[in-house]
N, C-alpha and C positions, 0 to 999 in steps of 0.2 A: 504494499499500499504506499504509494508515493506521497506521503503527507509530511510537510516540513516539520522540523523540530519546534519551530515557533507555533505552528498550528496545533501540534500535539500539546504544547505547554498551555495554550489558551483553552483547549478542551479540558485539560487537567484542572485549570483554574475554575472553569465552569462546574466541573464535577466536585471540587472541593467546596465551592460555594453552596452547591446543592446538598452536599453531605452535612452542612451545618443546619439545614432547614428540616424541621420535623414534618414529614409528609412528602418531601421531594428526594428522589434517589439519585446518587451519582451514577448508578447503573443506567437510569433512564436517560440522563444526559449523554452518556457514552453511546447508548443505542440510537438516539435521535441525531447524533452528530457523526454516526457512521464508524465508530472505532470499537464497538462492543466486542465483535468477534476477535479482533486483535488483542484486546484487553484480556479476555478470557483465555486466549491461547498463551499469552505471555505469563499470566499468573499460574496456569497449570504446568508451564514448562519448568517451574521451580520444583524439581523432582530429584530422585536419587542420582540421575546423570549429572544434574547441575551441581549437587554436593560433591560428587566425585571430581568434576572439573575444578571446583573450588579448592579442594585439598591437594590436587595435583599441580596447582598454580597455573593452570591453562586459562589465563585471563581473557584472551581474545576468543577462545572457544566458548567460555562461559558467557561472555557478552553477547555472542551471536545466539547461543542456545536459549537465553532468557529474553531475547529481543531487547537488549539494553538500550538501543537507539530509540526505542519507543517508550520503555518503562521509565528511563531517567527523566526526560522532559515532562512526562505525564506526572510522575511523583513530585517533581519540583513545582509544577503548576498546582497540584492538589494542596501541597504543604503551604505554599505561599498564600493561597486563598484562605485556608483554615486559620493560619496564624495571623494573617493580615486583617481578617474580617470578624473573628470571634469576639473581640472586644466591642466593636461597633454593634454587632448583632445583640450582644448582651445588653448594651445600653438601650437599644431600640426596643427590645422586648420589655424592658422595665419602664420606658417612658412613652412608647407609642405602640402598645400591643395590638390594638385594633387594626392599625394600618399594616403592621407586620404580618399578622395572620391573614389579612385580606390578600396581601401580596402572595403569600404562600398558596392560598386557595386558587388564585389565578394561575400560578405555576402548575399546580397539580391537575386542575381541570383540563387545561390545554395539553399537558403531557399525556393524560389518559386518552383524550380524543386523538392525539397524534399516534399513540400506540394502536388504537382501534383502526385508524385509517391505514397505517402502514404494515401492521403485523397480523391483523385478523381479516382474512379475505372472505371467509364464509361464516355465517351465523348458524352453525349446526346446533342441535340440542346439546351436544357435549360442550361446545364453546359457551353457550348461554349458561349452562349449569355451572361451569367453572367461574364465569364472571360473577354470578350470583353467590357462589360459595365464598369467593374472595370478599365481596361486599359484606356478607353476613359475618364472616370471621373478623373483619375490622370493626364492625359495629359492636360485636360482643366484647372485643378487646378494649375498644376506645370508650364505650359508654359504661363499662363496669368500673368498680373501684380500682384505683391505681395500685401498683405494687411498689413497696418501699424497699429498695436494696440497701444493704449496709454500705456506708460510704467510707470503706477502708480498702485494703489491698485486694481482698477477694472480690469485693463488689466491683472495683474498677476492672479487674481481669475478666470477670464473667460478662460485664457490660461490653467490653471489647470483643469478646468471643461471639456474643449474639449480635452485637451492633454491626460488625463488619460483614456478617452473612447477609444482612439486609442491604448494606451499602452497595454491594455488587449486584444485587437483584434489580433489574429494571422494573420499577413499579412499587416497591416497598422501601421505605426510608429507614436507614440505620438510626438517624436522629430520632425518628418517630418511635422506634423500638426503645431507645434510651429514655425517651419521654415516658413510655409505658412502664419502664423499670424504675422510674424515679431518679435516673442518673443523668438526664440531659443537663440540668442546671449545674451539678458538680463538674461534669466534663467541660462544659463551656467556660466555667469559672477557672478550671485548671489550665485550659488553653489560654484564656485571656490573661491570667496572672503568671503564665510560664512556670507552673509548678511541675518540676522535672520528675519527681518520684511517681506520683499518680499517673502522669502521662506515659512514662516508660512501662508501667504495669498495664495500663490500658492498651498500649501499642503491642505488648507481648500477647495479650488476649486477641487482639486484631490479627496478629501474625498467625497464631495457631488456627483461628477460625477461618482465615482467608485460604490457607494452604489446604485445609481439609474440605471446606465447603465448595470451593471453586471446582473441584473435580466432580463432586456430586452434581452440581449445577450444569456443568458441561455435559455430563452423561444424560441428564433429564432433558435438556434442550435439544440434544441430538436425536432423541427418540420421540419426544412429544412437545415440539416447539410451540405450536399454536395453542394447545391446551394449557401449557405452562404460562404463556404470555397472557392468555385470557384470565387465568387466576390472578396474575399480577395486576392486570387492568382492574379487576375487582377490588384488589387491595387499595389501589389508587383512588377509585371512586368512593370506597367506603371510608377512606381517611378524610374525605372532605367534611364529614360530620364532626370529626374531632378537630379539624383545622378551622372550622366555622368561627369567625371572629367573635360573634355574640354568644357568650356562654354564661349560664347561671351556675354558680358554685353550689354543689350539693353536699360536699364533704371535704373537710380539710384535716391536715395533720401538722404537728409541730416538728420542724426539722431540727438538725443538730445545732443551728444558730439561734433557736428559739423563735423562728419566724413561722407564721401560719402558711402552709403550702397546700393549694387545692389538690385533692387526690381523686375527686370525681366531679365532673361537670356535665351539663346537658345543654345542647344547642337551643337557642330561643330566637324569636324574630327580632329584627332591629327595633321595632316599636316597643316590644316588651322589655328589651334591654334598656331602652331609653327611659322607660317608666321606672325601672328599679335602680339604674345607675346615673341617670341625668342627661346623658348624651350618647347617641349611637354613632356619631361621626359617619353617617351613611354615605355622603357624597365623597369624602376622602377615602373611605373604604372601597367604594366602587372604582375610583381612579387607581388605587393601589392594586386592585385585582386586575385591572386592564394593563397596568405596568408589568405585573407578573406574567400575564399572558403574552405580552409583547416580547419579553425575554425569551420565552420558549420559541416563539415564531422566529425571532432573530437567530437562535441557535439552529433551527431547521434550515433557515436560509444559508447559514454558514456551511452546514453539511451538504446542502444542494450544490453550492458553488464548488466545494471540494470534490464532489463526485463528478461534476462536469470537467474539472481540471484533470482528474485522474483518467477520465474517459478520453479526453483530448490527447493526453500524453501517452496513452496505451499504444503499442505498436500495431 
C-alpha cells in the first residue's frame, strides 16, 4: 500500500484522537481511512518469528517482518494525539460536557452509517439479527449500573487488557469500555498528568490484550466479515444512548477523592433536561454534533483521495 509516512502519521493521529473518545473506535477510523487490513496484519505479525529475529539481532529482517515502515509513523501519530489532547479533553469534559458528548454523538452516528454503507451490502436476516444483538448488548451494558474497578495496579492492567481489545475493533470504543469499568477518568487523568507508573501498567495490559486478541479478530473477520461488522455496527448504534448528551443521574458513588461520580444515568429529552438543570444548550449541541459528523466525512474524503492516488500509481 503506497501510503506516505506523513499520511500514515495523520491517520494515527486521527485514531489516537478517536481512542480518547468514549463511543468512537480507533479501529473505525482505520477502517474508514483504508488502513485497517494493514493494521491488523502488522499487529498479528508480532509472533514467534518476530521474537526470534529480535534475539538474533536481525534488525532489518524484523523491521520488514512487522511492517515497521507502517507501524512506527502510525504509533507516533497515535501517541502524539493521546498525549497532546488528553489534557484538553479532560478540561472540556469538566467545563462543556454537553457540547463534548454532542460532538461524540455526531462522530458515532456518521461512523455507523459509513460502516453500513461500505461494509454491509445485503440486509439478510443474519445481518439484521447481528445488528440488533449489538444494539441490545450496548443498551444492557450502558443503561445498567456502572462497574467500579479498583484504581490500583491490577485495575489499570485489567483496564488495558479489555480496553485495547475494543480499541482495535471497528465499531466499539476502548474508551467506552473504560467508561463502563469506571476507569476512563483515572486513565485520562494519568495521561494528562504524565503519571508514569499507572501508564506503564496500563500499557502492559494493552500489550498483552493486543497480541492475543488481534489474532482472534483476524480469524473471525476472515470467516464471517459481514456478520462481525454488523455486530459492531450494532455496538455503535447502541452506544448513542449512552453518549446522548442529556442524561439524568440515577445513581452515584463516592470515588477515592471523595467526589460524587455518576454510576447510572438515563437519557432524557432536551426539554426535560432543561427543566431539571436550567439549560439544555440545544443549538450549541446541534452544531457540535454537525462538527463531529463533518470530521468523519472529512476522514472519508481523505481515504477516497488516497485510494485514487494508489489506483493512479498502480502499474
